[in-house]
N, CA, C and O of each residue as an XYZ file, in Angstrom:
780
protein
N      -3.456    -84.259      1.486
C      -4.625    -84.617      0.710
C      -5.877    -84.320      1.538
O      -5.953    -84.708      2.703
N      -6.837    -83.650      0.956
C      -8.064    -83.285      1.649
C      -9.025    -84.458      1.663
O      -9.298    -85.064      0.627
N      -9.535    -84.773      2.842
C     -10.504    -85.857      2.985
C     -11.852    -85.408      2.440
O     -12.312    -84.310      2.752
N     -12.496    -86.256      1.619
C     -13.820    -85.934      1.091
C     -14.814    -86.038      2.240
O     -14.849    -87.060      2.926
N     -15.629    -84.996      2.467
C     -16.592    -85.035      3.555
C     -17.636    -86.126      3.349
O     -18.005    -86.445      2.219
N     -18.096    -86.682      4.439
C     -19.201    -87.640      4.399
C     -20.350    -87.057      5.202
O     -20.185    -86.045      5.884
N     -21.518    -87.693      5.124
C     -22.672    -87.162      5.847
C     -22.419    -87.113      7.348
O     -22.987    -86.262      8.033
N     -21.583    -88.003      7.877
C     -21.306    -87.957      9.308
C     -20.500    -86.724      9.692
O     -20.512    -86.308     10.850
N     -19.799    -86.138      8.722
C     -19.035    -84.922      8.997
C     -19.944    -83.719      9.246
O     -19.486    -82.703      9.769
N     -21.184    -83.816      8.890
C     -22.089    -82.684      9.005
C     -23.072    -82.837     10.164
O     -23.990    -82.029     10.303
N     -22.887    -83.872     11.004
C     -23.734    -84.063     12.168
C     -25.206    -83.950     11.781
O     -25.910    -83.050     12.239
N     -25.658    -84.861     10.943
C     -26.999    -84.779     10.384
C     -27.858    -85.929     10.897
O     -27.944    -86.974     10.251
N     -28.495    -85.744     12.057
C     -29.411    -86.778     12.519
C     -30.681    -86.742     11.681
O     -30.970    -85.735     11.035
N     -31.431    -87.819     11.688
C     -32.719    -87.837     10.992
C     -33.594    -86.789     11.659
O     -33.833    -86.865     12.864
N     -34.085    -85.794     10.887
C     -34.882    -84.731     11.490
C     -36.234    -85.243     11.965
O     -36.718    -86.281     11.514
N     -36.822    -84.504     12.871
C     -38.172    -84.813     13.326
C     -39.166    -84.455     12.241
O     -38.778    -84.312     11.081
N     -40.439    -84.306     12.582
C     -41.454    -83.976     11.581
C     -41.099    -82.682     10.847
O     -40.631    -81.716     11.449
N     -41.332    -82.689      9.547
C     -41.082    -81.512      8.723
C     -42.341    -81.186      7.947
O     -43.331    -81.915      8.010
N     -42.296    -80.098      7.222
C     -43.429    -79.704      6.388
C     -43.775    -80.798      5.380
O     -44.928    -80.926      4.970
N     -42.775    -81.588      4.981
C     -43.008    -82.650      4.006
C     -43.861    -83.774      4.569
O     -44.515    -84.486      3.807
N     -43.869    -83.949      5.882
C     -44.652    -85.015      6.499
C     -46.149    -84.782      6.381
O     -46.937    -85.703      6.596
N     -46.548    -83.574      6.047
C     -47.969    -83.250      5.954
C     -48.529    -83.450      4.556
O     -49.722    -83.245      4.334
N     -47.687    -83.847      3.611
C     -48.142    -84.078      2.244
C     -48.457    -85.551      2.044
O     -47.774    -86.406      2.609
N     -49.488    -85.871      1.244
C     -49.747    -87.278      0.926
C     -48.518    -87.884      0.252
O     -47.890    -87.233     -0.583
N     -48.172    -89.109      0.602
C     -46.941    -89.723      0.125
C     -46.839    -89.751     -1.399
O     -45.782    -89.421     -1.935
N     -47.887    -90.130     -2.107
C     -47.810    -90.218     -3.563
C     -47.679    -88.849     -4.214
O     -47.095    -88.731     -5.292
N     -48.206    -87.830     -3.585
C     -48.170    -86.487     -4.158
C     -46.887    -85.747     -3.812
O     -46.631    -84.657     -4.325
N     -46.085    -86.342     -2.942
C     -44.927    -85.647     -2.403
C     -44.068    -84.970     -3.469
O     -43.852    -83.760     -3.402
N     -43.581    -85.714     -4.435
C     -42.665    -85.135     -5.409
C     -43.363    -84.190     -6.371
O     -42.744    -83.251     -6.872
N     -44.621    -84.419     -6.632
C     -45.370    -83.590     -7.562
C     -45.744    -82.255     -6.927
O     -45.784    -81.235     -7.615
N     -46.011    -82.248     -5.657
C     -46.552    -81.077     -4.976
C     -45.511    -80.086     -4.458
O     -45.880    -79.085     -3.844
N     -44.243    -80.331     -4.686
C     -43.218    -79.423     -4.170
C     -42.997    -78.210     -5.067
O     -42.442    -77.206     -4.620
N     -43.415    -78.288     -6.301
C     -43.203    -77.206     -7.262
C     -43.783    -75.900     -6.716
O     -44.966    -75.817     -6.386
N     -42.914    -74.874     -6.627
C     -43.350    -73.551     -6.190
C     -43.602    -73.396     -4.700
O     -44.072    -72.341     -4.276
N     -43.309    -74.403     -3.891
C     -43.581    -74.321     -2.448
C     -42.613    -73.386     -1.736
O     -41.478    -73.182     -2.167
N     -43.089    -72.834     -0.652
C     -42.241    -72.043      0.235
C     -41.667    -72.990      1.284
O     -42.351    -73.362      2.238
N     -40.428    -73.369      1.101
C     -39.729    -74.247      2.041
C     -38.633    -73.476      2.773
O     -37.680    -74.062      3.287
N     -38.785    -72.159      2.808
C     -37.772    -71.327      3.448
C     -37.674    -71.653      4.932
O     -38.674    -71.899      5.606
N     -36.450    -71.646      5.411
C     -36.128    -71.878      6.824
C     -36.583    -73.237      7.344
O     -36.725    -73.412      8.555
N     -36.812    -74.193      6.465
C     -37.209    -75.537      6.884
C     -35.976    -76.388      7.170
O     -34.933    -76.218      6.538
N     -36.106    -77.300      8.121
C     -35.051    -78.249      8.430
C     -35.362    -79.530      7.660
O     -36.205    -80.325      8.076
N     -34.680    -79.722      6.543
C     -34.920    -80.878      5.683
C     -33.693    -81.786      5.625
O     -33.514    -82.538      4.667
N     -32.859    -81.712      6.647
C     -31.631    -82.512      6.679
C     -31.922    -83.983      6.422
O     -32.815    -84.579      7.024
N     -31.131    -84.555      5.499
C     -31.182    -85.988      5.255
C     -32.410    -86.488      4.509
O     -32.536    -87.696      4.307
N     -33.310    -85.623      4.095
C     -34.526    -86.059      3.396
C     -34.182    -86.649      2.029
O     -33.199    -86.254      1.403
N     -34.996    -87.591      1.574
C     -34.823    -88.195      0.254
C     -35.796    -87.538     -0.713
O     -36.989    -87.840     -0.708
N     -35.283    -86.642     -1.537
C     -36.099    -85.907     -2.505
C     -35.586    -86.134     -3.925
O     -35.707    -85.259     -4.782
N     -35.009    -87.320     -4.170
C     -34.450    -87.561     -5.503
C     -35.550    -87.499     -6.562
O     -36.676    -87.944     -6.343
N     -35.194    -86.940     -7.705
C     -36.084    -86.745     -8.857
C     -37.281    -85.846     -8.538
O     -38.303    -85.920     -9.221
N     -37.173    -85.017     -7.535
C     -38.258    -84.090     -7.184
C     -38.261    -82.899     -8.136
O     -37.221    -82.506     -8.666
N     -39.438    -82.336     -8.342
C     -39.549    -81.103     -9.118
C     -39.722    -79.960     -8.131
O     -40.805    -79.757     -7.582
N     -38.649    -79.221     -7.913
C     -38.648    -78.109     -6.968
C     -38.634    -76.767     -7.700
O     -38.225    -75.753     -7.135
N     -39.076    -76.762     -8.944
C     -39.087    -75.542     -9.747
C     -39.769    -74.410     -8.991
O     -40.886    -74.561     -8.495
N     -39.087    -73.280     -8.910
C     -39.666    -72.086     -8.308
C     -39.797    -72.104     -6.797
O     -40.435    -71.213     -6.237
N     -39.221    -73.079     -6.118
C     -39.333    -73.147     -4.653
C     -38.477    -72.074     -3.980
O     -37.415    -71.696     -4.475
N     -38.967    -71.604     -2.852
C     -38.195    -70.705     -2.003
C     -37.518    -71.569     -0.946
O     -38.179    -72.086     -0.045
N     -36.206    -71.724     -1.057
C     -35.424    -72.526     -0.120
C     -34.497    -71.652      0.722
O     -33.520    -72.141      1.290
N     -34.804    -70.370      0.799
C     -33.960    -69.438      1.549
C     -33.851    -69.871      3.006
O     -34.858    -70.099      3.677
N     -32.630    -69.980      3.477
C     -32.394    -70.316      4.874
C     -32.680    -71.764      5.229
O     -32.583    -72.136      6.399
N     -33.030    -72.592      4.254
C     -33.341    -73.996      4.540
C     -32.066    -74.763      4.874
O     -30.988    -74.462      4.360
N     -32.208    -75.757      5.742
C     -31.101    -76.637      6.082
C     -31.270    -77.904      5.252
O     -32.103    -78.756      5.563
N     -30.478    -78.018      4.200
C     -30.557    -79.155      3.288
C     -29.291    -80.004      3.354
O     -28.914    -80.642      2.371
N     -28.641    -80.010      4.507
C     -27.434    -80.824      4.650
C     -27.774    -82.290      4.430
O     -28.739    -82.814      4.988
N     -26.954    -82.946      3.598
C     -27.056    -84.377      3.308
C     -28.391    -84.777      2.679
O     -28.743    -85.957      2.696
N     -29.134    -83.827      2.127
C     -30.395    -84.160      1.458
C     -30.083    -84.865      0.137
O     -29.067    -84.581     -0.499
N     -30.948    -85.772     -0.267
C     -30.762    -86.531     -1.506
C     -31.640    -85.917     -2.587
O     -32.860    -86.081     -2.577
N     -31.011    -85.209     -3.518
C     -31.730    -84.518     -4.592
C     -31.289    -85.009     -5.968
O     -31.452    -84.299     -6.961
N     -30.746    -86.185     -6.032
C     -30.225    -86.708     -7.304
C     -31.297    -86.666     -8.392
O     -32.412    -87.154     -8.205
N     -30.935    -86.069     -9.540
C     -31.835    -86.024    -10.684
C     -32.991    -85.052    -10.547
O     -33.918    -85.089    -11.357
N     -32.965    -84.190     -9.555
C     -34.072    -83.256     -9.316
C     -33.989    -82.035    -10.219
O     -32.940    -81.722    -10.781
N     -35.115    -81.359    -10.343
C     -35.181    -80.111    -11.098
C     -35.280    -78.967    -10.100
O     -36.276    -78.839     -9.389
N     -34.253    -78.145    -10.051
C     -34.221    -76.992     -9.160
C     -34.124    -75.713     -9.983
O     -33.304    -74.841     -9.695
N     -34.957    -75.609    -10.999
C     -34.954    -74.418    -11.848
C     -35.610    -73.262    -11.108
O     -36.645    -73.430    -10.464
N     -35.001    -72.095    -11.206
C     -35.549    -70.857    -10.642
C     -35.823    -70.932     -9.142
O     -36.804    -70.363     -8.663
N     -34.960    -71.633     -8.393
C     -35.126    -71.696     -6.945
C     -34.404    -70.520     -6.295
O     -33.475    -69.953     -6.871
N     -34.835    -70.167     -5.105
C     -34.204    -69.095     -4.341
C     -33.432    -69.745     -3.206
O     -34.016    -70.445     -2.378
N     -32.116    -69.520     -3.159
C     -31.241    -70.228     -2.231
C     -30.472    -69.320     -1.280
O     -29.387    -69.701     -0.841
N     -30.970    -68.164     -0.947
C     -30.234    -67.276     -0.043
C     -29.994    -67.968      1.294
O     -30.932    -68.432      1.942
N     -28.734    -68.031      1.696
C     -28.316    -68.611      2.978
C     -28.756    -70.058      3.161
O     -28.968    -70.501      4.290
N     -28.896    -70.795      2.073
C     -29.259    -72.209      2.143
C     -28.002    -73.033      2.376
O     -26.959    -72.769      1.777
N     -28.101    -74.035      3.249
C     -26.971    -74.899      3.562
C     -27.173    -76.241      2.861
O     -28.053    -77.015      3.235
N     -26.359    -76.510      1.850
C     -26.438    -77.748      1.077
C     -25.190    -78.605      1.272
O     -24.871    -79.435      0.421
N     -24.484    -78.410      2.380
C     -23.264    -79.183      2.617
C     -23.578    -80.675      2.645
O     -24.497    -81.125      3.329
N     -22.790    -81.426      1.884
C     -22.928    -82.877      1.879
C     -24.136    -83.392      1.120
O     -24.412    -84.591      1.159
N     -24.864    -82.527      0.431
C     -26.056    -82.951     -0.310
C     -25.667    -83.729     -1.559
O     -24.616    -83.488     -2.152
N     -26.527    -84.668     -1.954
C     -26.341    -85.412     -3.198
C     -27.142    -84.708     -4.277
O     -28.364    -84.839     -4.343
N     -26.448    -83.961     -5.119
C     -27.076    -83.185     -6.187
C     -26.602    -83.679     -7.551
O     -26.536    -82.912     -8.512
N     -26.273    -84.961     -7.624
C     -25.835    -85.507     -8.910
C     -26.953    -85.393     -9.933
O     -28.121    -85.644     -9.636
N     -26.573    -85.013    -11.131
C     -27.462    -84.954    -12.288
C     -28.640    -84.002    -12.094
O     -29.696    -84.198    -12.698
N     -28.474    -82.978    -11.264
C     -29.545    -81.993    -11.095
C     -29.494    -80.969    -12.215
O     -28.458    -80.755    -12.845
N     -30.619    -80.355    -12.440
C     -30.707    -79.173    -13.278
C     -31.056    -78.053    -12.322
O     -32.092    -78.098    -11.659
N     -30.194    -77.043    -12.246
C     -30.386    -76.016    -11.234
C     -30.094    -74.638    -11.802
O     -29.051    -74.419    -12.418
N     -31.011    -73.721    -11.596
C     -30.737    -72.310    -11.859
C     -31.242    -71.562    -10.641
O     -32.336    -71.829    -10.145
N     -30.444    -70.631    -10.165
C     -30.823    -69.970     -8.923
C     -30.202    -68.603     -8.811
O     -29.190    -68.288     -9.437
N     -30.851    -67.800     -7.987
C     -30.264    -66.542     -7.561
C     -29.833    -66.793     -6.130
O     -30.623    -67.252     -5.304
N     -28.595    -66.494     -5.843
C     -28.087    -66.884     -4.532
C     -27.510    -65.714     -3.774
O     -27.152    -64.679     -4.336
N     -27.437    -65.918     -2.506
C     -26.750    -65.013     -1.609
C     -26.260    -65.871     -0.462
O     -27.053    -66.304      0.375
N     -24.959    -66.121     -0.415
C     -24.352    -66.887      0.664
C     -24.844    -68.336      0.705
O     -25.118    -68.862      1.783
N     -24.957    -68.981     -0.448
C     -25.356    -70.383     -0.504
C     -24.123    -71.257     -0.341
O     -23.099    -71.019     -0.982
N     -24.220    -72.280      0.526
C     -23.084    -73.136      0.831
C     -23.305    -74.535      0.265
O     -24.146    -75.287      0.758
N     -22.540    -74.882     -0.780
C     -22.565    -76.206     -1.379
C     -21.355    -77.018     -0.912
O     -20.984    -77.995     -1.563
N     -20.742    -76.632      0.193
C     -19.523    -77.274      0.670
C     -19.670    -78.777      0.789
O     -20.560    -79.261      1.488
N     -18.799    -79.529      0.108
C     -18.810    -80.984      0.181
C     -19.955    -81.640     -0.567
O     -20.085    -82.864     -0.527
N     -20.791    -80.867     -1.249
C     -21.936    -81.440     -1.969
C     -21.469    -82.219     -3.189
O     -20.431    -81.917     -3.778
N     -22.249    -83.222     -3.556
C     -21.970    -84.029     -4.741
C     -22.826    -83.501     -5.881
O     -24.035    -83.733     -5.916
N     -22.205    -82.797     -6.807
C     -22.903    -82.175     -7.933
C     -22.431    -82.757     -9.264
O     -22.525    -82.103    -10.303
N     -21.927    -83.982     -9.226
C     -21.400    -84.594    -10.452
C     -22.433    -84.595    -11.571
O     -23.607    -84.901    -11.362
N     -21.963    -84.244    -12.763
C     -22.765    -84.295    -13.985
C     -24.012    -83.424    -13.932
O     -24.958    -83.653    -14.685
N     -24.025    -82.440    -13.063
C     -25.173    -81.541    -12.969
C     -25.052    -80.357    -13.906
O     -24.017    -80.143    -14.538
N     -26.113    -79.603    -13.983
C     -26.131    -78.356    -14.741
C     -26.498    -77.266    -13.754
O     -27.573    -77.301    -13.156
N     -25.609    -76.295    -13.579
C     -25.846    -75.227    -12.616
C     -25.788    -73.891    -13.327
O     -24.764    -73.526    -13.905
N     -26.877    -73.173    -13.282
C     -26.936    -71.834    -13.839
C     -27.155    -70.843    -12.717
O     -28.166    -70.912    -12.018
N     -26.226    -69.925    -12.533
C     -26.335    -68.936    -11.464
C     -26.802    -67.621    -12.073
O     -26.113    -67.023    -12.901
N     -27.979    -67.183    -11.651
C     -28.517    -65.925    -12.150
C     -27.788    -64.762    -11.515
O     -27.219    -64.898    -10.432
N     -27.800    -63.642    -12.167
C     -27.124    -62.457    -11.660
C     -27.700    -62.070    -10.308
O     -28.914    -61.934    -10.154
N     -26.837    -61.898     -9.348
C     -27.246    -61.479     -8.014
C     -26.934    -59.993     -7.855
O     -26.274    -59.392     -8.703
N     -27.406    -59.424     -6.782
C     -27.139    -58.015     -6.534
C     -25.674    -57.823     -6.167
O     -24.994    -58.778     -5.794
N     -25.193    -56.600     -6.271
C     -23.785    -56.319     -5.997
C     -23.380    -56.628     -4.561
O     -22.211    -56.915     -4.303
N     -24.322    -56.575     -3.619
C     -23.970    -56.836     -2.227
C     -24.217    -58.296     -1.829
O     -24.125    -58.634     -0.649
N     -24.528    -59.158     -2.794
C     -24.737    -60.576     -2.511
C     -23.411    -61.263     -2.226
O     -22.386    -60.929     -2.820
N     -23.443    -62.224     -1.315
C     -22.273    -63.056     -1.086
C     -22.295    -64.172     -2.122
O     -23.339    -64.789     -2.332
N     -21.167    -64.446     -2.774
C     -21.140    -65.485     -3.807
C     -21.291    -66.880     -3.201
O     -21.056    -67.068     -2.007
N     -21.681    -67.853     -4.020
C     -21.829    -69.211     -3.505
C     -20.476    -69.837     -3.186
O     -19.452    -69.455     -3.753
N     -20.488    -70.801     -2.274
C     -19.285    -71.544     -1.934
C     -19.465    -72.996     -2.367
O     -20.436    -73.655     -1.996
N     -18.509    -73.479     -3.160
C     -18.475    -74.870     -3.602
C     -17.239    -75.550     -3.011
O     -16.694    -76.474     -3.614
N     -16.799    -75.101     -1.844
C     -15.594    -75.620     -1.212
C     -15.716    -77.126     -0.979
O     -16.686    -77.599     -0.387
N     -14.718    -77.868     -1.454
C     -14.648    -79.328     -1.317
C     -15.804    -80.071     -1.986
O     -16.035    -81.241     -1.680
N     -16.528    -79.423     -2.885
C     -17.633    -80.080     -3.589
C     -17.098    -80.957     -4.717
O     -16.015    -80.711     -5.250
N     -17.866    -81.974     -5.070
C     -17.532    -82.838     -6.199
C     -18.314    -82.333     -7.403
O     -19.518    -82.563     -7.513
N     -17.627    -81.649     -8.298
C     -18.246    -81.034     -9.476
C     -17.742    -81.678    -10.766
O     -17.742    -81.045    -11.821
N     -17.316    -82.925    -10.681
C     -16.811    -83.601    -11.879
C     -17.907    -83.666    -12.945
O     -19.027    -84.105    -12.683
N     -17.556    -83.221    -14.147
C     -18.484    -83.279    -15.266
C     -19.621    -82.282    -15.193
O     -20.546    -82.343    -16.003
N     -19.575    -81.373    -14.249
C     -20.650    -80.395    -14.058
C     -20.526    -79.264    -15.076
O     -19.421    -78.838    -15.410
N     -21.661    -78.786    -15.563
C     -21.679    -77.620    -16.442
C     -22.125    -76.428    -15.607
O     -23.244    -76.411    -15.094
N     -21.258    -75.433    -15.471
C     -21.521    -74.247    -14.656
C     -21.687    -73.048    -15.569
O     -20.799    -72.733    -16.362
N     -22.819    -72.382    -15.456
C     -23.142    -71.272    -16.337
C     -23.521    -70.046    -15.523
O     -23.973    -70.155    -14.383
N     -23.332    -68.884    -16.121
C     -23.842    -67.659    -15.522
C     -22.826    -66.884    -14.728
O     -21.647    -66.833    -15.078
N     -23.285    -66.288    -13.671
C     -22.512    -65.330    -12.885
C     -21.908    -66.013    -11.663
O     -22.568    -66.192    -10.639
N     -20.648    -66.387    -11.793
C     -19.926    -67.075    -10.727
C     -18.872    -66.167    -10.108
O     -17.888    -66.642     -9.540
N     -19.082    -64.860    -10.221
C     -18.125    -63.887     -9.685
C     -17.889    -64.125     -8.192
O     -18.825    -64.138     -7.392
N     -16.624    -64.310     -7.841
C     -16.252    -64.456     -6.442
C     -16.606    -65.793     -5.817
O     -16.394    -65.981     -4.619
N     -17.139    -66.725     -6.594
C     -17.488    -68.041     -6.034
C     -16.226    -68.719     -5.510
O     -15.126    -68.480     -6.008
N     -16.399    -69.559     -4.510
C     -15.270    -70.261     -3.910
C     -15.328    -71.743     -4.303
O     -16.249    -72.467     -3.922
N     -14.322    -72.175     -5.074
C     -14.210    -73.562     -5.511
C     -13.013    -74.231     -4.841
O     -12.524    -75.247     -5.334
N     -12.541    -73.687     -3.745
C     -11.344    -74.184     -3.071
C     -11.521    -75.646     -2.661
O     -12.497    -76.006     -2.002
N     -10.561    -76.482     -3.064
C     -10.585    -77.896     -2.705
C     -11.588    -78.729     -3.482
O     -11.714    -79.926     -3.220
N     -12.301    -78.141     -4.423
C     -13.322    -78.874     -5.186
C     -12.676    -79.759     -6.246
O     -11.562    -79.493     -6.698
N     -13.382    -80.808     -6.634
C     -12.941    -81.662     -7.734
C     -13.707    -81.221     -8.973
O     -14.910    -81.458     -9.088
N     -13.008    -80.584     -9.891
C     -13.618    -79.994    -11.082
C     -13.169    -80.685    -12.368
O     -13.272    -80.106    -13.450
N     -12.678    -81.909    -12.259
C     -12.253    -82.612    -13.472
C     -13.453    -82.807    -14.395
O     -14.495    -83.317    -13.984
N     -13.287    -82.395    -15.638
C     -14.355    -82.528    -16.622
C     -15.420    -81.457    -16.533
O     -16.377    -81.477    -17.307
N     -15.278    -80.519    -15.605
C     -16.262    -79.433    -15.470
C     -16.093    -78.444    -16.613
O     -15.017    -78.327    -17.200
N     -17.169    -77.737    -16.918
C     -17.140    -76.752    -17.991
C     -17.749    -75.459    -17.475
O     -18.884    -75.445    -17.001
N     -16.989    -74.371    -17.568
C     -17.439    -73.052    -17.132
C     -17.799    -72.215    -18.345
O     -17.096    -72.238    -19.355
N     -18.883    -71.483    -18.246
C     -19.256    -70.541    -19.289
C     -19.976    -69.392    -18.602
O     -21.091    -69.562    -18.109
N     -19.358    -68.246    -18.569
C     -19.934    -67.096    -17.880
C     -18.827    -66.262    -17.275
O     -17.691    -66.282    -17.748
N     -19.157    -65.536    -16.239
C     -18.197    -64.646    -15.596
C     -17.773    -65.224    -14.255
O     -18.567    -65.269    -13.315
N     -16.526    -65.667    -14.164
C     -15.988    -66.205    -12.916
C     -14.918    -65.280    -12.349
O     -14.025    -65.732    -11.632
N     -14.998    -63.997    -12.662
C     -14.025    -63.030    -12.168
C     -13.955    -63.098    -10.641
O     -14.971    -62.990     -9.955
N     -12.750    -63.279    -10.130
C     -12.564    -63.317     -8.683
C     -12.912    -64.645     -8.040
O     -12.746    -64.797     -6.829
N     -13.391    -65.613     -8.813
C     -13.656    -66.945     -8.255
C     -12.319    -67.571     -7.882
O     -11.343    -67.430     -8.620
N     -12.262    -68.261     -6.744
C     -11.007    -68.841     -6.272
C     -11.026    -70.360     -6.407
O     -12.055    -71.008     -6.219
N      -9.854    -70.909     -6.740
C      -9.725    -72.338     -7.018
C      -8.565    -72.968     -6.247
O      -8.048    -74.002     -6.670
N      -8.147    -72.384     -5.142
C      -7.003    -72.897     -4.402
C      -7.267    -74.334     -3.946
O      -8.265    -74.612     -3.281
N      -6.360    -75.241     -4.311
C      -6.490    -76.640     -3.922
C      -7.506    -77.422     -4.738
O      -7.715    -78.609     -4.488
N      -8.139    -76.777     -5.708
C      -9.115    -77.466     -6.557
C      -8.394    -78.287     -7.611
O      -7.342    -77.885     -8.106
N      -8.964    -79.448     -7.957
C      -8.404    -80.307     -8.997
C      -9.109    -80.002    -10.307
O     -10.334    -80.087    -10.401
N      -8.322    -79.645    -11.323
C      -8.867    -79.354    -12.645
C      -8.067    -80.094    -13.703
O      -6.837    -80.102    -13.665
N      -8.766    -80.717    -14.651
C      -8.069    -81.285    -15.796
C      -7.896    -80.178    -16.829
O      -8.305    -79.041    -16.591
N      -7.298    -80.493    -17.968
C      -6.965    -79.468    -18.962
C      -8.187    -78.706    -19.453
O      -8.135    -77.481    -19.569
N      -9.284    -79.397    -19.744
C     -10.460    -78.695    -20.280
C     -11.108    -77.803    -19.226
O     -11.537    -76.693    -19.538
N     -11.183    -78.275    -17.984
C     -11.758    -77.453    -16.908
C     -10.872    -76.239    -16.650
O     -11.371    -75.134    -16.434
N      -9.555    -76.449    -16.673
C      -8.603    -75.361    -16.456
C      -8.800    -74.275    -17.503
O      -8.889    -73.091    -17.177
N      -8.869    -74.691    -18.770
C      -9.019    -73.722    -19.859
C     -10.337    -72.964    -19.766
O     -10.370    -71.755    -19.997
N     -11.424    -73.659    -19.430
C     -12.712    -72.955    -19.360
C     -12.767    -72.023    -18.154
O     -13.352    -70.944    -18.247
N     -12.169    -72.413    -17.015
C     -12.127    -71.530    -15.844
C     -11.258    -70.312    -16.133
O     -11.587    -69.193    -15.740
N     -10.155    -70.540    -16.818
C      -9.250    -69.450    -17.189
C      -9.947    -68.481    -18.156
O      -9.828    -67.263    -18.015
N     -10.663    -69.026    -19.123
C     -11.386    -68.209    -20.107
C     -12.439    -67.332    -19.415
O     -12.722    -66.221    -19.865
N     -13.013    -67.840    -18.323
C     -14.042    -67.099    -17.584
C     -13.458    -66.203    -16.502
O     -14.191    -65.665    -15.673
N     -12.133    -66.043    -16.511
C     -11.414    -65.123    -15.631
C     -11.352    -65.563    -14.172
O     -11.287    -64.721    -13.276
N     -11.372    -66.875    -13.922
C     -11.211    -67.370    -12.561
C      -9.774    -67.236    -12.099
O      -8.857    -67.230    -12.920
N      -9.563    -67.126    -10.783
C      -8.228    -67.029    -10.199
C      -7.744    -68.443     -9.893
O      -8.190    -69.057     -8.923
N      -6.839    -68.956    -10.710
C      -6.373    -70.334    -10.590
C      -5.132    -70.476     -9.712
O      -4.474    -71.516     -9.740
N      -4.806    -69.447     -8.936
C      -3.671    -69.510     -8.020
C      -3.893    -70.648     -7.024
O      -4.907    -70.683     -6.328
N      -2.947    -71.565     -6.963
C      -3.029    -72.674     -6.017
C      -3.879    -73.841     -6.492
O      -4.034    -74.821     -5.764
N      -4.436    -73.759     -7.702
C      -5.215    -74.876     -8.243
C      -4.281    -76.024     -8.612
O      -3.101    -75.809     -8.888
N      -4.811    -77.237     -8.616
C      -4.005    -78.425     -8.886
C      -4.338    -78.967    -10.275
O      -5.435    -79.482    -10.496
N      -3.385    -78.851    -11.219
C      -3.623    -79.420    -12.549
C      -3.535    -80.945    -12.486
O      -2.617    -81.492    -11.876
N      -4.487    -81.626    -13.115
C      -4.520    -83.086    -13.098
C      -4.296    -83.608    -14.518
O      -5.115    -83.385    -15.409
N      -3.171    -84.307    -14.715
C      -2.897    -84.949    -15.990
C      -2.366    -84.042    -17.087
O      -2.356    -84.438    -18.253
N      -1.928    -82.849    -16.753
C      -1.367    -81.949    -17.758
C      -0.526    -80.890    -17.064
O      -0.599    -80.718    -15.847
N       0.269    -80.185    -17.850
C       1.104    -79.102    -17.343
C       0.571    -77.788    -17.911
O       0.691    -77.553    -19.113
N      -0.018    -76.921    -17.072
C      -0.596    -75.679    -17.582
C       0.434    -74.698    -18.142
O       0.071    -73.744    -18.830
N       1.720    -74.927    -17.850
C       2.749    -74.023    -18.365
C       3.284    -74.480    -19.720
O       4.041    -73.758    -20.370
N       2.891    -75.675    -20.141
C       3.403    -76.221    -21.418
C       2.688    -75.610    -22.599
O       2.986    -75.949    -23.744
């Protein structure tokens, strides 16, 4: 049985001063829209319900960041590290290249992946909690290994996406299969996929 990662698994100390420390406290969540936060160390920051629409988060370290209920529409996430982040109930659409959501909590979120270039590395959702998540768009080659996908819904192209060790209930299994995901080694929960 795979242990669910915790924030201590990601060695995430409270970061020193960040770009966010220079914003007035009341304006913090309002003023993030469209900001360039690329290559910033935002580990462990509390940004729940933030509007990050159009932000450039390329190369940002967002390990264990709290983004519950945030709007991440049209964000750029190339090489962004979101391991262990709390992304429950987020609305997210992004163009990605090598984005790591490993161990992130994305329960009940909406994730739309925009078409990336042919040489882009697909996102990794390894060991992520995606229960009840709606996944849309281009998930070609994405890695869902060890993820909890019970109640998840796929709609788009998941050709070459891997699900080894991932937990899927009947509806998630059918939607991943319909989107051409590779379910070799996936773990059916509460049903027999051969029946």
